[in-house]
C-alpha positions in Angstrom: 70.6 -68.3 -103.4 67.2 -68.5 -105.1 63.9 -70.0 -104.0 61.3 -71.2 -106.5 63.2 -69.6 -109.2 62.7 -66.0 -107.7 65.8 -63.8 -107.3 66.4 -62.2 -103.8 69.0 -59.9 -102.3 71.5 -61.7 -100.2 71.1 -60.9 -96.5 74.6 -59.7 -96.2 74.1 -57.2 -99.1 70.9 -56.0 -97.4 72.7 -55.6 -94.1 75.6 -53.7 -95.8 73.1 -51.4 -97.6 71.3 -50.8 -94.3 74.7 -49.9 -92.8 75.5 -47.5 -95.6 72.1 -45.8 -95.2 72.7 -45.5 -91.5 76.1 -44.0 -92.2 74.6 -41.5 -94.7 71.8 -40.6 -92.3 74.2 -40.4 -89.4 76.6 -38.2 -91.4 73.7 -35.9 -92.3 72.5 -35.7 -88.7 76.0 -35.0 -87.5 76.5 -32.4 -90.2 73.2 -30.8 -89.2 74.1 -30.8 -85.5 77.6 -29.6 -86.3 76.2 -26.7 -88.2 73.8 -25.8 -85.4 76.6 -25.9 -82.9 78.8 -23.8 -85.1 76.0 -21.3 -85.6 75.3 -21.2 -81.9 79.0 -20.7 -81.2 79.1 -17.8 -83.7 76.0 -16.3 -82.2 77.5 -16.5 -78.7 80.8 -15.1 -79.9 78.9 -12.2 -81.5 76.9 -11.7 -78.3 80.2 -11.7 -76.3 81.7 -9.2 -78.7 78.5 -7.0 -78.4 78.7 -7.3 -74.6 82.4 -6.5 -74.5 81.7 -3.5 -76.6 78.8 -2.6 -74.2 81.2 -3.2 -71.3 83.7 -0.8 -72.8 81.0 1.8 -73.3 79.7 1.3 -69.8 83.2 1.6 -68.4 83.7 4.9 -70.2 80.4 6.2 -69.0 81.2 4.9 -65.5 84.4 7.0 -65.5 82.4 10.1 -66.7 79.8 9.6 -64.0 82.5 9.2 -61.3 84.3 12.3 -62.6 81.0 14.2 -62.5 80.2 13.0 -59.0 83.6 14.0 -57.8 83.1 17.5 -59.2 79.7 18.0 -57.5 81.0 19.3 -54.2 82.9 22.1 -56.0 80.0 22.8 -58.3 77.7 23.0 -55.2 80.1 25.5 -53.6 80.3 27.5 -56.8 76.5 27.6 -57.1 76.1 28.5 -53.4 78.7 31.2 -53.7 77.0 32.6 -56.8 73.6 32.5 -55.1 75.1 34.1 -51.9 76.7 36.9 -53.9 73.7 37.5 -56.1 71.4 37.7 -53.0 73.9 39.9 -51.2 73.9 42.3 -54.1 70.1 42.1 -54.3 69.7 42.8 -50.6 72.0 45.8 -50.9 69.8 47.1 -53.7 66.7 46.6 -51.6 68.2 48.5 -48.7 69.4 51.3 -51.0 66.0 51.6 -52.6 64.1 51.5 -49.3 66.7 53.9 -47.9 65.7 56.5 -50.4 62.0 56.1 -49.5 62.9 56.1 -45.8 64.9 59.3 -46.3 61.9 60.9 -47.9 59.7 59.8 -44.9 62.2 61.3 -42.5 62.3 64.5 -44.4 58.5 64.6 -44.4 58.6 64.4 -40.6 61.3 67.1 -40.4 59.2 69.3 -42.6 56.2 68.9 -40.2 58.4 69.9 -37.3 59.9 72.8 -39.2 56.4 74.1 -40.1 55.4 73.8 -36.5 58.3 75.7 -35.0 58.0 78.4 -37.7 54.6 79.3 -36.4 54.8 82.5 -34.3 53.5 80.9 -31.1 56.0 78.1 -31.2 59.0 80.0 -32.7 59.2 82.2 -29.5 58.9 79.1 -27.3 61.6 77.2 -29.1 64.0 80.1 -28.7 63.3 80.2 -25.0 63.7 76.5 -24.7 67.1 76.6 -26.5 68.2 79.5 -24.3 67.4 77.4 -21.2 69.5 74.6 -22.6 72.5 77.0 -22.8 72.2 78.3 -19.3 71.0 75.1 -17.5 74.5 74.2 -16.3 74.8 77.6 -14.6 71.5 77.4 -12.6 73.2 76.1 -9.5 75.0 79.4 -9.2 71.8 81.4 -9.0 69.7 82.1 -5.9 67.2 79.4 -5.1 64.1 81.6 -5.7 65.4 82.9 -9.0 66.4 79.3 -10.1 62.9 78.1 -9.2 61.2 80.8 -11.3 63.4 79.9 -14.3 62.7 76.2 -13.9 59.0 76.7 -13.5 58.9 78.9 -16.7 60.9 76.3 -18.5 58.5 73.6 -17.4 55.7 75.8 -18.8 57.5 76.3 -22.1 58.2 72.5 -22.3 54.5 71.8 -21.8 53.5 74.2 -24.5 56.0 72.7 -26.9 54.5 69.2 -26.5 53.0 69.3 -30.1 56.5 70.0 -31.4 58.1 67.2 -29.4 55.3 64.8 -30.4 56.0 65.7 -34.0 59.7 65.1 -33.6 59.1 61.7 -31.9 56.4 60.6 -34.3 56.8 57.3 -36.0 58.3 57.4 -39.5 55.5 56.6 -42.0 55.9 53.2 -43.6 57.2 53.4 -47.1 54.9 52.4 -49.9 56.6 49.1 -50.7 56.2 45.3 -50.1 57.7 43.9 -46.9 60.8 41.9 -47.5 63.4 40.0 -45.5 67.1 40.9 -45.8 69.6 38.1 -45.2 72.3 38.8 -42.6 75.2 36.4 -42.5 76.4 34.4 -39.5 79.2 32.1 -38.1 80.3 29.3 -35.9 81.7 29.2 -32.3 85.4 29.3 -33.4 85.0 32.3 -35.7 82.2 34.4 -36.9 81.9 36.4 -40.1 78.7 38.4 -40.6 78.3 39.9 -44.1 75.9 42.8 -43.9 74.2 43.8 -47.2 75.2 47.4 -46.7 78.1 49.4 -48.2 81.5 49.0 -46.5 81.9 52.8 -46.5 79.5 52.8 -43.6 82.6 51.7 -41.6 85.4 53.3 -43.7 83.7 56.7 -44.2 81.3 56.9 -41.2 82.3 60.5 -40.4 81.6 61.6 -44.0 78.2 60.0 -44.8 74.7 60.6 -43.5 73.0 58.3 -41.0 70.7 56.7 -43.6 68.8 53.4 -43.5 71.9 51.4 -44.5 73.8 52.8 -41.6 70.9 52.1 -39.2 70.7 48.5 -40.4 74.5 48.1 -40.0 74.3 49.6 -36.5 71.5 47.2 -35.5 73.5 44.1 -36.6 76.7 45.3 -35.0 74.7 45.8 -31.8 73.2 42.3 -32.1 76.7 40.8 -32.6 78.0 42.7 -29.5 75.0 41.5 -27.5 75.6 38.0 -28.6 79.3 38.1 -27.6 78.3 39.4 -24.2 75.7 36.7 -23.7 78.1 33.9 -24.6 80.9 35.2 -22.4 83.1 36.4 -25.2 82.8 40.2 -24.8 86.6 40.5 -25.1 86.7 38.7 -28.5 88.5 40.7 -31.1 86.3 42.3 -33.8 87.5 43.4 -37.2 85.5 45.2 -39.9 86.4 44.3 -43.4 85.1 44.7 -47.0 83.5 41.7 -48.8 82.2 42.2 -52.3 81.6 45.9 -51.5 79.6 45.0 -48.4 80.4 45.3 -44.7 81.8 42.2 -43.1 82.0 41.9 -39.3 84.7 39.4 -38.4 84.9 38.0 -34.8 87.6 35.6 -33.6 86.1 33.3 -30.9 88.9 30.8 -30.8 90.6 32.4 -27.7 87.4 33.0 -25.8 85.6 30.7 -23.4 82.4 30.5 -25.3 79.5 29.5 -23.1 76.4 28.8 -25.1 75.4 28.3 -28.7 76.1 31.3 -31.0 73.4 30.6 -33.5 70.2 30.7 -31.3 71.6 33.6 -29.2 72.2 35.7 -32.3 68.9 34.7 -33.9 67.0 35.8 -30.8 68.8 39.2 -30.8 68.0 39.7 -34.5 64.4 38.8 -33.8 64.4 41.4 -31.1 65.8 44.0 -33.5 63.1 43.1 -36.0 60.4 43.7 -33.3 61.8 46.9 -31.9 63.6 48.8 -34.6 61.4 51.6 -35.8 63.4 52.2 -39.0 62.9 48.6 -40.1 59.2 48.8 -39.6 59.1 52.1 -41.4 61.1 50.7 -44.3 59.2 47.5 -44.3 62.4 45.5 -43.9 63.2 42.4 -41.8 66.6 41.2 -41.1 67.1 37.4 -41.6 69.9 35.1 -40.9 71.3 32.5 -43.4 73.9 30.2 -42.0 76.4 28.9 -44.6 79.6 26.8 -44.7 82.7 29.1 -44.8 83.8 27.6 -48.2 80.7 29.0 -49.8 82.1 32.6 -49.9 85.7 32.2 -48.8 88.1 32.6 -51.8 90.0 29.4 -52.7 93.3 30.9 -51.7 92.2 31.6 -48.2 91.9 29.4 -45.2 88.1 28.6 -45.1 88.3 26.6 -41.9 88.6 29.6 -39.6 85.3 31.3 -40.3 81.7 30.6 -41.4 79.6 33.3 -43.0 76.5 33.8 -45.1 
């Protein structure tokens, strides 16, 4: 229909065109949104794939960490064992080195004594002193007056020999070395194993070797162990001497004893007493120390490590 001769678009046609435009715009909007959704889905799928890959990597690493953690106790024991053996060997070396210096100091004291008794005034007195020692047991068979004269003369000789006796009893001169602490092993109430950083031959060949510093250290520790057993009421506990890595091991079974008291502080107190009173340790500038370790640290894998604890 026209008005005033001007041609116009029919309303229906205009409506249909509007509808077509709406459809095109709607299709374009839907296509745009559809593409965004697809892109977002692909992005999420990629992220999921990346995270799954990361999960796989984390799972593998988790297994490695768990395996490593499970191996730590054995690795700790291995390192402790290596450290214990290394220090045991080191302590043996220290005692051996100090033993040589200590031996020189003892010989120096012996030379002083020898030089004294070789002097004419002392040489004769020493001979008389030794002769008295030989006949002393027979004095009771002699007349009282004769015996008294001999004893009086011997007292006079002894008095005159005081410089010699003083030289014999003189303190050993301290060695020229830095003071160090030597670790001495220990144990627990059921069983005790003390590994001493001295050669095992002190026990196996004690009749063949000299009483050197290593032997004196071993004697002191054996004495401390015996004192500890007596103090805790286990003086009848069986003791065995064995070899551990070329060192002396004192093994004590306490399982059948009525242990009264704590082994650790008792033994520590006795070792402290040794450190205070032992002249050879002071001369050698050594100090015995206790290190308490779990039995597995030094016990071989094929032995029962539950029956003893050492250091």
